[in-house]
C-alpha positions as a Python dict, from the first residue, in 0.01 Angstrom:
ca = {
    (1, 'M'): (0, 0, 0),
    (2, 'P'): (315, 34, -299),
    (3, 'G'): (281, 449, -366),
    (4, 'K'): (274, 506, 39),
    (5, 'W'): (586, 325, 117),
    (6, 'L'): (747, 563, -252),
    (7, 'L'): (614, 889, -103),
    (8, 'A'): (745, 759, 264),
    (9, 'G'): (1075, 688, 121),
    (10, 'T'): (1077, 1045, -41),
    (11, 'A'): (1001, 1218, 165),
    (12, 'I'): (1277, 1073, 410),
    (13, 'V'): (1526, 1108, 94),
    (14, 'V'): (1450, 1495, 45),
    (15, 'T'): (1468, 1545, 478),
    (16, 'V'): (1766, 1436, 500),
    (17, 'T'): (1910, 1616, 170),
    (18, 'V'): (1778, 1999, 236),
    (19, 'S'): (1866, 1897, 619),
    (20, 'V'): (2296, 1868, 473),
    (21, 'F'): (2219, 2147, 225),
    (22, 'L'): (2070, 2360, 489),
    (23, 'F'): (2347, 2204, 739),
    (24, 'F'): (2684, 2377, 508),
    (25, 'T'): (2483, 2648, 397),
    (26, 'L'): (2389, 2810, 734),
    (27, 'S'): (2764, 2710, 913),
    (28, 'S'): (3078, 2766, 903),
    (29, 'P'): (3433, 2539, 922),
    (30, 'C'): (3577, 2630, 1256),
    (31, 'L'): (3882, 2597, 1532),
    (32, 'V'): (3680, 2488, 1825),
    (33, 'L'): (3869, 2440, 2194),
    (34, 'K'): (3641, 2279, 2459),
    (35, 'N'): (3695, 2146, 2783),
    (36, 'G'): (3992, 1810, 2783),
    (37, 'E'): (3761, 1672, 3100),
    (38, 'T'): (3375, 1806, 2980),
    (39, 'G'): (3362, 1841, 2637),
    (40, 'E'): (3218, 2204, 2746),
    (41, 'V'): (3242, 2421, 2377),
    (42, 'I'): (3477, 2720, 2537),
    (43, 'A'): (3513, 2879, 2242),
    (44, 'S'): (3494, 2871, 1849),
    (45, 'F'): (3767, 3038, 1620),
    (46, 'P'): (3586, 3064, 1203),
    (47, 'V'): (3900, 2954, 987),
    (48, 'S'): (3922, 2871, 690),
    (49, 'D'): (4103, 2537, 448),
    (50, 'G'): (4494, 2596, 468),
    (51, 'E'): (4406, 2860, 712),
    (52, 'E'): (4704, 2846, 986),
    (53, 'F'): (4695, 2891, 1352),
    (54, 'S'): (4916, 2848, 1677),
    (55, 'V'): (4978, 2744, 1993),
    (56, 'T'): (5313, 2976, 2204),
    (57, 'F'): (5382, 2893, 2545),
    (58, 'I'): (5718, 2926, 2762),
    (59, 'H'): (5855, 2629, 2780),
    (60, 'S'): (5943, 2530, 3164),
    (61, 'V'): (6268, 2407, 3180),
    (62, 'N'): (6475, 2623, 2860),
    (63, 'Q'): (6216, 2916, 2965),
    (64, 'T'): (6310, 2970, 2614),
    (65, 'P'): (5923, 3064, 2341),
    (66, 'V'): (5749, 2698, 2185),
    (67, 'T'): (5465, 2788, 1888),
    (68, 'D'): (5331, 2509, 1744),
    (69, 'V'): (5168, 2577, 1366),
    (70, 'Y'): (4885, 2388, 1259),
    (71, 'Q'): (4730, 2413, 966),
    (72, 'I'): (4324, 2324, 891),
    (73, 'K'): (4290, 2109, 531),
    (74, 'K'): (3994, 1937, 479),
    (75, 'G'): (3855, 1998, 804),
    (76, 'R'): (4077, 1782, 1042),
    (77, 'I'): (4424, 2003, 1183),
    (78, 'Y'): (4767, 1906, 1098),
    (79, 'V'): (5108, 1988, 1264),
    (80, 'V'): (5324, 2169, 992),
    (81, 'R'): (5605, 2264, 1207),
    (82, 'T'): (5734, 2373, 1552),
    (83, 'I'): (5975, 2694, 1640),
    (84, 'Y'): (6192, 2733, 1944),
    (85, 'Y'): (6492, 2910, 2054),
    (86, 'S'): (6686, 2637, 2257),
    (87, 'F'): (6719, 2315, 2357),
    (88, 'G'): (6572, 2106, 2692),
    (89, 'A'): (6314, 1835, 2770),
    (90, 'G'): (6035, 1742, 2483),
    (91, 'V'): (6228, 1979, 2250),
    (92, 'Q'): (6266, 1791, 1922),
    (93, 'T'): (6698, 1721, 1927),
    (94, 'E'): (6637, 1574, 1604),
    (95, 'I'): (6504, 1569, 1268),
    (96, 'G'): (6320, 1264, 1094),
    (97, 'E'): (6230, 1171, 761),
    (98, 'G'): (6086, 1445, 503),
    (99, 'Q'): (6161, 1685, 761),
    (100, 'S'): (6369, 1980, 795),
    (101, 'L'): (6572, 2276, 1010),
    (102, 'E'): (6625, 2574, 908),
    (103, 'Y'): (6695, 2907, 1125),
    (104, 'G'): (6463, 3193, 1167),
    (105, 'R'): (6659, 3624, 1175),
    (106, 'D'): (6602, 3606, 1512),
    (107, 'G'): (6824, 3245, 1598),
    (108, 'A'): (6494, 3035, 1577),
    (109, 'M'): (6522, 2678, 1535),
    (110, 'I'): (6255, 2607, 1265),
    (111, 'V'): (6170, 2186, 1192),
    (112, 'S'): (5860, 2158, 892),
    (113, 'G'): (5714, 1907, 713),
    (114, 'F'): (5551, 1716, 1007),
    (115, 'N'): (5254, 1724, 819),
    (116, 'R'): (5084, 1494, 1065),
    (117, 'V'): (4688, 1496, 1083),
    (118, 'M'): (4670, 1603, 1490),
    (119, 'D'): (4330, 1400, 1591),
    (120, 'R'): (4333, 1464, 1968),
    (121, 'L'): (4525, 1801, 2005),
    (122, 'S'): (4562, 1934, 2346),
    (123, 'Y'): (4712, 2171, 2567),
    (124, 'I'): (4689, 2178, 2918),
    (125, 'V'): (4717, 2582, 2957),
    (126, 'G'): (4989, 2704, 3201),
    (127, 'T'): (4996, 2799, 3574),
    (128, 'V'): (5336, 2991, 3553),
    (129, 'S'): (5381, 3143, 3153),
    (130, 'D'): (5033, 3196, 2942),
    (131, 'H'): (4964, 2997, 2657),
    (132, 'T'): (4858, 3219, 2379),
    (133, 'L'): (4621, 3084, 2064),
    (134, 'Q'): (4728, 3351, 1741),
    (135, 'I'): (4465, 3284, 1386),
    (136, 'G'): (4637, 3503, 1117),
    (137, 'E'): (4629, 3838, 1331),
    (138, 'E'): (4492, 3776, 1685),
    (139, 'I'): (4595, 3670, 1935),
    (140, 'I'): (4422, 3497, 2269),
    (141, 'S'): (4522, 3432, 2615),
    (142, 'L'): (4456, 3093, 2650),
    (143, 'R'): (4491, 3164, 3035),
    (144, 'E'): (4167, 3420, 2998),
    (145, 'L'): (3984, 3269, 2812),
    (146, 'C'): (4021, 2879, 2973),
    (147, 'G'): (4203, 2900, 3284),
    (148, 'R'): (4470, 2836, 3454),
    (149, 'N'): (4554, 2457, 3515),
    (150, 'R'): (4283, 2366, 3188),
    (151, 'R'): (4315, 2162, 2967),
    (152, 'V'): (4204, 2213, 2620),
    (153, 'R'): (4102, 2039, 2390),
    (154, 'F'): (4129, 2188, 1989),
    (155, 'E'): (3869, 2024, 1735),
    (156, 'C'): (3768, 2142, 1406),
    (157, 'G'): (3417, 2141, 1315),
    (158, 'R'): (3101, 2338, 1227),
    (159, 'R'): (2930, 2579, 1399),
    (160, 'C'): (2605, 2812, 1285),
    (161, 'A'): (2683, 3109, 1240),
    (162, 'R'): (2422, 3226, 1422),
    (163, 'A'): (2576, 3045, 1694),
    (164, 'R'): (2944, 3185, 1688),
    (165, 'T'): (3155, 3259, 2009),
    (166, 'P'): (3263, 3560, 1908),
    (167, 'R'): (3693, 3644, 1941),
    (168, 'P'): (3701, 3768, 2260),
    (169, 'P'): (3983, 4097, 2294),
    (170, 'A'): (4347, 4047, 2135),
    (171, 'V'): (4568, 3953, 2382),
    (172, 'R'): (4930, 4116, 2325),
    (173, 'C'): (5176, 3966, 2568),
    (174, 'L'): (5315, 3659, 2594),
    (175, 'E'): (5412, 3609, 2987),
    (176, 'S'): (5715, 3494, 2997),
    (177, 'G'): (5751, 3480, 3458),
    (178, 'S'): (5403, 3550, 3558),
}
């Protein structure tokens, strides 16, 4: 009887080990966009550890671009810097401990040094101005991908290589008033 239990236990351990191995072999790390209300996957984009992505939108009060830059680190999303051009409601006005403020050549204010995990990162896609996702050189309209006024949740996960969502055609525009 003990031999049967040993054999069953060994089979379970081997099955779990092979499953984990196959999961990590046949899947890749991805930035996953989900419908914030239903949890349904909208799209997924292959990413690498250390890779940055950003979300840019037009600030509703001061009508200038704001870009939030994030980085994938060990399967988690970290905010690393914010770029903006003028002050307004909801725009950072004080520099926190460990943060720094630099000015870009174009007059942008760049606040960096956040290094904070974003376990619940979400945006509501603009109804007047678009939100755009940039991964590498590719710019994706969240309005076209997700729809206006849609809450979009960003997560880092793994997707089966065969089930990866292809990237939509790049959208090269930042709408500022439509």
